[in-house]
N, CA, C and O atoms as a CHARMM CRD file, in Angstrom:
* protein
*
  228
    1    1 MET  N      0.72700  -1.10400   0.06600 PROA 1      0.00000
    2    1 MET  CA    -0.09700   0.00600  -0.08300 PROA 1      0.00000
    3    1 MET  C      0.88300   1.17100  -0.10300 PROA 1      0.00000
    4    1 MET  O      2.05600   1.12800   0.26700 PROA 1      0.00000
    5    2 ALA  N      0.27500   2.13800  -0.55300 PROA 2      0.00000
    6    2 ALA  CA     1.12700   3.48500  -0.47200 PROA 2      0.00000
    7    2 ALA  C      1.47300   3.98400   0.88200 PROA 2      0.00000
    8    2 ALA  O      0.84700   3.70000   1.90400 PROA 2      0.00000
    9    3 ARG  N      2.57700   4.79200   0.80800 PROA 3      0.00000
   10    3 ARG  CA     3.02000   5.32900   2.26500 PROA 3      0.00000
   11    3 ARG  C      1.94400   6.42900   2.54000 PROA 3      0.00000
   12    3 ARG  O      1.49800   6.51100   3.68400 PROA 3      0.00000
   13    4 ASN  N      1.54800   7.18400   1.67900 PROA 4      0.00000
   14    4 ASN  CA     0.54100   8.43200   1.89600 PROA 4      0.00000
   15    4 ASN  C     -0.73900   7.74800   1.56900 PROA 4      0.00000
   16    4 ASN  O     -0.89000   7.26600   0.44700 PROA 4      0.00000
   17    5 LYS  N     -1.70700   7.67000   2.50600 PROA 5      0.00000
   18    5 LYS  CA    -3.04300   7.16900   2.06500 PROA 5      0.00000
   19    5 LYS  C     -3.99700   8.36500   1.89300 PROA 5      0.00000
   20    5 LYS  O     -3.72200   9.44200   2.42000 PROA 5      0.00000
   21    6 HSD  N     -5.06400   8.20100   1.19600 PROA 6      0.00000
   22    6 HSD  CA    -5.86400   9.13800   0.84400 PROA 6      0.00000
   23    6 HSD  C     -6.81600   9.30300   2.13800 PROA 6      0.00000
   24    6 HSD  O     -7.12900   8.28400   2.75400 PROA 6      0.00000
   25    7 PRO  N     -7.17800  10.28700   2.47000 PROA 7      0.00000
   26    7 PRO  CA    -8.03300  10.52800   3.75800 PROA 7      0.00000
   27    7 PRO  C     -9.37800   9.89500   3.70500 PROA 7      0.00000
   28    7 PRO  O     -9.81500   9.44900   4.76600 PROA 7      0.00000
   29    8 ALA  N    -10.13500   9.78300   2.57400 PROA 8      0.00000
   30    8 ALA  CA   -11.10700   8.73300   2.71900 PROA 8      0.00000
   31    8 ALA  C    -11.10500   7.50500   2.91400 PROA 8      0.00000
   32    8 ALA  O    -11.95300   6.86700   3.53700 PROA 8      0.00000
   33    9 LYS  N     -9.89300   6.99600   2.24900 PROA 9      0.00000
   34    9 LYS  CA    -9.56100   5.64300   2.54100 PROA 9      0.00000
   35    9 LYS  C     -9.12400   5.34100   3.94900 PROA 9      0.00000
   36    9 LYS  O     -9.47700   4.31800   4.53600 PROA 9      0.00000
   37   10 LYS  N     -8.41000   6.18500   4.42900 PROA 10     0.00000
   38   10 LYS  CA    -7.88300   6.00900   5.73700 PROA 10     0.00000
   39   10 LYS  C     -9.02400   5.96900   6.94700 PROA 10     0.00000
   40   10 LYS  O     -9.00400   5.30200   7.98100 PROA 10     0.00000
   41   11 GLY  N     -9.93300   6.82000   6.51200 PROA 11     0.00000
   42   11 GLY  CA   -11.24000   6.76700   7.33200 PROA 11     0.00000
   43   11 GLY  C    -11.98000   5.50500   7.20600 PROA 11     0.00000
   44   11 GLY  O    -12.64900   5.14900   8.17600 PROA 11     0.00000
   45   12 ARG  N    -11.95600   4.76900   6.13700 PROA 12     0.00000
   46   12 ARG  CA   -12.65700   3.38000   6.12600 PROA 12     0.00000
   47   12 ARG  C    -12.02000   2.40400   6.50500 PROA 12     0.00000
   48   12 ARG  O    -12.63900   1.40100   6.86000 PROA 12     0.00000
   49   13 LEU  N    -10.63600   2.43400   6.52900 PROA 13     0.00000
   50   13 LEU  CA    -9.73300   1.49800   7.26900 PROA 13     0.00000
   51   13 LEU  C     -9.65500   1.84400   8.63600 PROA 13     0.00000
   52   13 LEU  O     -9.22600   0.87100   9.25600 PROA 13     0.00000
   53   14 ILE  N     -9.88300   2.80900   9.37900 PROA 14     0.00000
   54   14 ILE  CA   -10.00200   3.13200  10.77700 PROA 14     0.00000
   55   14 ILE  C    -11.49600   2.66400  11.27600 PROA 14     0.00000
   56   14 ILE  O    -11.69500   2.20400  12.40100 PROA 14     0.00000
   57   15 LYS  N    -12.34600   2.81400  10.45000 PROA 15     0.00000
   58   15 LYS  CA   -13.71500   2.06400  10.82400 PROA 15     0.00000
   59   15 LYS  C    -13.74900   0.71800  10.72300 PROA 15     0.00000
   60   15 LYS  O    -14.43700   0.16400  11.58000 PROA 15     0.00000
   61   16 ARG  N    -13.16600  -0.03200   9.86300 PROA 16     0.00000
   62   16 ARG  CA   -13.13500  -1.45500   9.97600 PROA 16     0.00000
   63   16 ARG  C    -12.22300  -1.85900  11.03700 PROA 16     0.00000
   64   16 ARG  O    -12.41900  -2.96800  11.53500 PROA 16     0.00000
   65   17 GLY  N    -11.14500  -1.06500  11.52000 PROA 17     0.00000
   66   17 GLY  CA   -10.35000  -1.44100  12.63900 PROA 17     0.00000
   67   17 GLY  C    -11.08300  -1.40500  13.80000 PROA 17     0.00000
   68   17 GLY  O    -10.85900  -2.32600  14.58500 PROA 17     0.00000
   69   18 ARG  N    -11.93100  -0.55000  14.12800 PROA 18     0.00000
   70   18 ARG  CA   -12.90100  -0.39800  15.15200 PROA 18     0.00000
   71   18 ARG  C    -13.65300  -1.61700  15.48400 PROA 18     0.00000
   72   18 ARG  O    -13.77000  -2.19700  16.56300 PROA 18     0.00000
   73   19 GLN  N    -14.23500  -1.93200  14.08800 PROA 19     0.00000
   74   19 GLN  CA   -15.38200  -3.08300  14.28600 PROA 19     0.00000
   75   19 GLN  C    -14.75400  -4.42500  14.74600 PROA 19     0.00000
   76   19 GLN  O    -15.39400  -5.28800  15.34600 PROA 19     0.00000
   77   20 THR  N    -13.35700  -4.52800  14.39000 PROA 20     0.00000
   78   20 THR  CA   -12.92400  -5.93900  14.80500 PROA 20     0.00000
   79   20 THR  C    -12.57600  -5.95300  16.33400 PROA 20     0.00000
   80   20 THR  O    -12.26900  -7.06900  16.75100 PROA 20     0.00000
   81   21 ARG  N    -12.56300  -5.01200  17.18300 PROA 21     0.00000
   82   21 ARG  CA   -12.20500  -4.87200  18.39600 PROA 21     0.00000
   83   21 ARG  C    -12.92900  -5.68600  19.18700 PROA 21     0.00000
   84   21 ARG  O    -14.03100  -6.02500  18.75800 PROA 21     0.00000
   85   22 TRP  N    -12.52700  -6.13900  20.39100 PROA 22     0.00000
   86   22 TRP  CA   -13.39900  -6.72800  21.33900 PROA 22     0.00000
   87   22 TRP  C    -14.34100  -5.66600  21.88100 PROA 22     0.00000
   88   22 TRP  O    -14.09600  -4.46200  21.95600 PROA 22     0.00000
   89   23 ALA  N    -15.55300  -6.34300  22.28100 PROA 23     0.00000
   90   23 ALA  CA   -16.73000  -5.61300  22.87900 PROA 23     0.00000
   91   23 ALA  C    -16.15400  -5.11800  24.18100 PROA 23     0.00000
   92   23 ALA  O    -15.19000  -5.68100  24.69900 PROA 23     0.00000
   93   24 PRO  N    -16.68500  -4.16500  24.65900 PROA 24     0.00000
   94   24 PRO  CA   -16.41900  -3.34600  26.09900 PROA 24     0.00000
   95   24 PRO  C    -16.82900  -4.62000  27.02700 PROA 24     0.00000
   96   24 PRO  O    -17.73800  -5.40900  26.77000 PROA 24     0.00000
   97   25 ILE  N    -15.95300  -4.65500  28.18000 PROA 25     0.00000
   98   25 ILE  CA   -16.21600  -5.62300  29.22400 PROA 25     0.00000
   99   25 ILE  C    -17.68500  -5.43200  29.96700 PROA 25     0.00000
  100   25 ILE  O    -18.25000  -6.28500  30.65100 PROA 25     0.00000
  101   26 TRP  N    -18.13700  -4.17200  29.68000 PROA 26     0.00000
  102   26 TRP  CA   -19.36300  -3.85400  30.65000 PROA 26     0.00000
  103   26 TRP  C    -20.57700  -4.40400  29.82000 PROA 26     0.00000
  104   26 TRP  O    -21.67200  -4.41800  30.38200 PROA 26     0.00000
  105   27 THR  N    -20.48300  -4.82100  28.63600 PROA 27     0.00000
  106   27 THR  CA   -21.67800  -5.36100  27.83100 PROA 27     0.00000
  107   27 THR  C    -21.88000  -6.79800  28.10000 PROA 27     0.00000
  108   27 THR  O    -22.83500  -7.36800  27.57000 PROA 27     0.00000
  109   28 ILE  N    -20.96000  -7.52300  28.97800 PROA 28     0.00000
  110   28 ILE  CA   -21.33800  -8.99800  29.26700 PROA 28     0.00000
  111   28 ILE  C    -22.18800  -8.94100  30.27300 PROA 28     0.00000
  112   28 ILE  O    -23.22000  -9.55000  29.99000 PROA 28     0.00000
  113   29 PRO  N    -22.20400  -8.30000  31.71100 PROA 29     0.00000
  114   29 PRO  CA   -23.26900  -8.40000  32.46200 PROA 29     0.00000
  115   29 PRO  C    -24.56100  -7.59000  31.93200 PROA 29     0.00000
  116   29 PRO  O    -25.66900  -7.84600  32.40100 PROA 29     0.00000
  117   30 ARG  N    -24.41300  -6.77000  31.10600 PROA 30     0.00000
  118   30 ARG  CA   -25.62700  -6.14600  30.87800 PROA 30     0.00000
  119   30 ARG  C    -26.43700  -7.18000  29.71700 PROA 30     0.00000
  120   30 ARG  O    -27.65100  -7.01700  29.59100 PROA 30     0.00000
  121   31 LYS  N    -25.85500  -8.06600  29.01600 PROA 31     0.00000
  122   31 LYS  CA   -26.45500  -8.73500  28.11600 PROA 31     0.00000
  123   31 LYS  C    -26.80400 -10.24700  28.59800 PROA 31     0.00000
  124   31 LYS  O    -27.81500 -10.81300  28.18200 PROA 31     0.00000
  125   32 TYR  N    -25.98600 -10.80200  29.41600 PROA 32     0.00000
  126   32 TYR  CA   -26.04100 -11.97100  30.02800 PROA 32     0.00000
  127   32 TYR  C    -26.29900 -12.27700  31.49000 PROA 32     0.00000
  128   32 TYR  O    -26.41700 -13.40800  31.96100 PROA 32     0.00000
  129   33 GLY  N    -26.36500 -11.24500  32.08400 PROA 33     0.00000
  130   33 GLY  CA   -26.46200 -11.26400  33.75000 PROA 33     0.00000
  131   33 GLY  C    -25.40200 -11.20700  34.51500 PROA 33     0.00000
  132   33 GLY  O    -24.32700 -11.49200  33.98700 PROA 33     0.00000
  133   34 LYS  N    -25.42200 -10.89600  35.68600 PROA 34     0.00000
  134   34 LYS  CA   -24.11800 -10.58500  36.46000 PROA 34     0.00000
  135   34 LYS  C    -23.19100 -11.71700  36.78200 PROA 34     0.00000
  136   34 LYS  O    -21.97900 -11.57000  36.93900 PROA 34     0.00000
  137   35 GLY  N    -23.80800 -12.81400  36.86900 PROA 35     0.00000
  138   35 GLY  CA   -23.17600 -14.08000  37.06400 PROA 35     0.00000
  139   35 GLY  C    -22.32400 -14.87100  36.10100 PROA 35     0.00000
  140   35 GLY  O    -21.51800 -15.74100  36.43400 PROA 35     0.00000
  141   36 ARG  N    -22.60700 -14.44600  34.78600 PROA 36     0.00000
  142   36 ARG  CA   -21.82800 -15.25800  33.80700 PROA 36     0.00000
  143   36 ARG  C    -20.73600 -14.49100  33.34600 PROA 36     0.00000
  144   36 ARG  O    -20.64600 -13.27000  33.22000 PROA 36     0.00000
  145   37 VAL  N    -19.82000 -15.49300  33.08400 PROA 37     0.00000
  146   37 VAL  CA   -18.24400 -15.07400  32.77900 PROA 37     0.00000
  147   37 VAL  C    -17.93400 -15.62400  31.38500 PROA 37     0.00000
  148   37 VAL  O    -17.73400 -16.81200  31.13500 PROA 37     0.00000
  149   38 LEU  N    -17.91900 -14.60400  30.49700 PROA 38     0.00000
  150   38 LEU  CA   -17.54700 -14.80100  29.14400 PROA 38     0.00000
  151   38 LEU  C    -16.55700 -13.90900  28.62800 PROA 38     0.00000
  152   38 LEU  O    -16.31900 -12.83000  29.17100 PROA 38     0.00000
  153   39 HSD  N    -15.97800 -14.30800  27.61500 PROA 39     0.00000
  154   39 HSD  CA   -14.92000 -13.42500  26.94900 PROA 39     0.00000
  155   39 HSD  C    -15.51900 -12.35200  25.97700 PROA 39     0.00000
  156   39 HSD  O    -16.32000 -12.69500  25.10800 PROA 39     0.00000
  157   40 PRO  N    -15.12300 -11.04700  26.13300 PROA 40     0.00000
  158   40 PRO  CA   -15.69200 -10.02900  25.34100 PROA 40     0.00000
  159   40 PRO  C    -15.79200 -10.21400  23.74400 PROA 40     0.00000
  160   40 PRO  O    -16.61100  -9.61600  23.04700 PROA 40     0.00000
  161   41 SER  N    -14.92600 -11.04300  23.31600 PROA 41     0.00000
  162   41 SER  CA   -15.17400 -11.32100  21.90000 PROA 41     0.00000
  163   41 SER  C    -16.07900 -12.00500  21.58900 PROA 41     0.00000
  164   41 SER  O    -16.18700 -12.12800  20.36900 PROA 41     0.00000
  165   42 ARG  N    -17.02400 -12.68100  22.35700 PROA 42     0.00000
  166   42 ARG  CA   -18.17300 -13.30700  22.11900 PROA 42     0.00000
  167   42 ARG  C    -19.21000 -12.28400  21.61500 PROA 42     0.00000
  168   42 ARG  O    -20.14900 -12.67100  20.91800 PROA 42     0.00000
  169   43 ASN  N    -19.07200 -11.06700  21.92900 PROA 43     0.00000
  170   43 ASN  CA   -20.04700 -10.14900  21.64100 PROA 43     0.00000
  171   43 ASN  C    -19.42000  -9.30900  20.32300 PROA 43     0.00000
  172   43 ASN  O    -19.97100  -8.27100  19.95500 PROA 43     0.00000
  173   44 THR  N    -18.43000  -9.74500  19.75700 PROA 44     0.00000
  174   44 THR  CA   -17.98600  -9.11200  18.74100 PROA 44     0.00000
  175   44 THR  C    -18.52100  -9.66600  17.35200 PROA 44     0.00000
  176   44 THR  O    -18.12800 -10.81000  17.12600 PROA 44     0.00000
  177   45 PHE  N    -19.21200  -9.19000  16.51500 PROA 45     0.00000
  178   45 PHE  CA   -19.73600 -10.06200  15.56200 PROA 45     0.00000
  179   45 PHE  C    -18.93900  -9.88500  14.21500 PROA 45     0.00000
  180   45 PHE  O    -19.03000 -10.75700  13.35000 PROA 45     0.00000
  181   46 ILE  N    -18.20900  -8.83900  14.03800 PROA 46     0.00000
  182   46 ILE  CA   -17.29800  -8.80900  12.89300 PROA 46     0.00000
  183   46 ILE  C    -16.04700  -9.21700  13.41400 PROA 46     0.00000
  184   46 ILE  O    -15.45200  -8.40300  14.12100 PROA 46     0.00000
  185   47 LYS  N    -15.50400 -10.39300  13.18500 PROA 47     0.00000
  186   47 LYS  CA   -14.44800 -11.06500  13.58000 PROA 47     0.00000
  187   47 LYS  C    -13.43500 -11.12500  11.97400 PROA 47     0.00000
  188   47 LYS  O    -13.71800 -11.94600  11.10100 PROA 47     0.00000
  189   48 ARG  N    -12.61000 -10.41700  11.86400 PROA 48     0.00000
  190   48 ARG  CA   -11.58000 -10.29800  10.89600 PROA 48     0.00000
  191   48 ARG  C    -10.37600 -10.02800  11.29700 PROA 48     0.00000
  192   48 ARG  O    -10.09000  -9.23200  12.19200 PROA 48     0.00000
  193   49 SER  N     -9.47700 -10.80500  10.52500 PROA 49     0.00000
  194   49 SER  CA    -7.95000 -10.64200  10.63800 PROA 49     0.00000
  195   49 SER  C     -7.23800 -10.12800   9.44400 PROA 49     0.00000
  196   49 SER  O     -7.59400 -10.50000   8.32600 PROA 49     0.00000
  197   50 TRP  N     -6.16500  -9.22100   9.62000 PROA 50     0.00000
  198   50 TRP  CA    -5.37800  -8.59600   8.50300 PROA 50     0.00000
  199   50 TRP  C     -4.83300  -9.70900   7.66700 PROA 50     0.00000
  200   50 TRP  O     -4.57700  -9.52900   6.47700 PROA 50     0.00000
  201   51 ARG  N     -4.65100 -10.84000   8.25900 PROA 51     0.00000
  202   51 ARG  CA    -3.93800 -11.99600   7.54600 PROA 51     0.00000
  203   51 ARG  C     -5.08200 -12.77900   6.68800 PROA 51     0.00000
  204   51 ARG  O     -4.88300 -13.03900   5.50100 PROA 51     0.00000
  205   52 ARG  N     -6.17000 -13.10500   7.28500 PROA 52     0.00000
  206   52 ARG  CA    -7.11900 -13.87400   6.79700 PROA 52     0.00000
  207   52 ARG  C     -7.84800 -13.20700   5.72200 PROA 52     0.00000
  208   52 ARG  O     -7.72400 -13.71000   4.60600 PROA 52     0.00000
  209   53 THR  N     -8.61200 -12.13300   5.84600 PROA 53     0.00000
  210   53 THR  CA    -9.48900 -11.51800   4.92100 PROA 53     0.00000
  211   53 THR  C     -9.17200 -10.11600   4.66300 PROA 53     0.00000
  212   53 THR  O     -8.95100  -9.31900   5.57400 PROA 53     0.00000
  213   54 LYS  N     -9.14700  -9.78800   3.31300 PROA 54     0.00000
  214   54 LYS  CA    -8.78900  -8.44500   2.87200 PROA 54     0.00000
  215   54 LYS  C     -9.96700  -7.69900   2.78000 PROA 54     0.00000
  216   54 LYS  O    -11.05800  -8.19700   2.50300 PROA 54     0.00000
  217   55 LEU  N     -9.75900  -6.45000   3.01900 PROA 55     0.00000
  218   55 LEU  CA   -11.12900  -5.54800   2.85800 PROA 55     0.00000
  219   55 LEU  C    -11.57600  -4.95700   1.59200 PROA 55     0.00000
  220   55 LEU  O    -12.77900  -4.73600   1.45000 PROA 55     0.00000
  221   56 LYS  N    -10.71900  -4.66800   0.62500 PROA 56     0.00000
  222   56 LYS  CA   -11.23300  -4.41200  -0.61300 PROA 56     0.00000
  223   56 LYS  C    -12.03500  -3.00100  -0.39000 PROA 56     0.00000
  224   56 LYS  O    -13.22800  -2.83300  -0.63800 PROA 56     0.00000
  225   57 VAL  N    -11.17800  -2.07800   0.10300 PROA 57     0.00000
  226   57 VAL  CA   -11.77200  -0.80000   0.25000 PROA 57     0.00000
  227   57 VAL  C    -11.10300   0.26200  -0.62500 PROA 57     0.00000
  228   57 VAL  O    -11.51000   1.42400  -0.60600 PROA 57     0.00000
């Protein structure tokens, strides 16, 4: 990829990067109840890796 990225493309890449992060820890008791212990990635629906799946943006 080019060293200097176009601002619109950079914004799209930033948005995709935010979507692949784990969900906040406070969402687990809110969704499943106080006693349930789960990993925050269970609430993240868009799971993508820079190695596996390319974006085509």
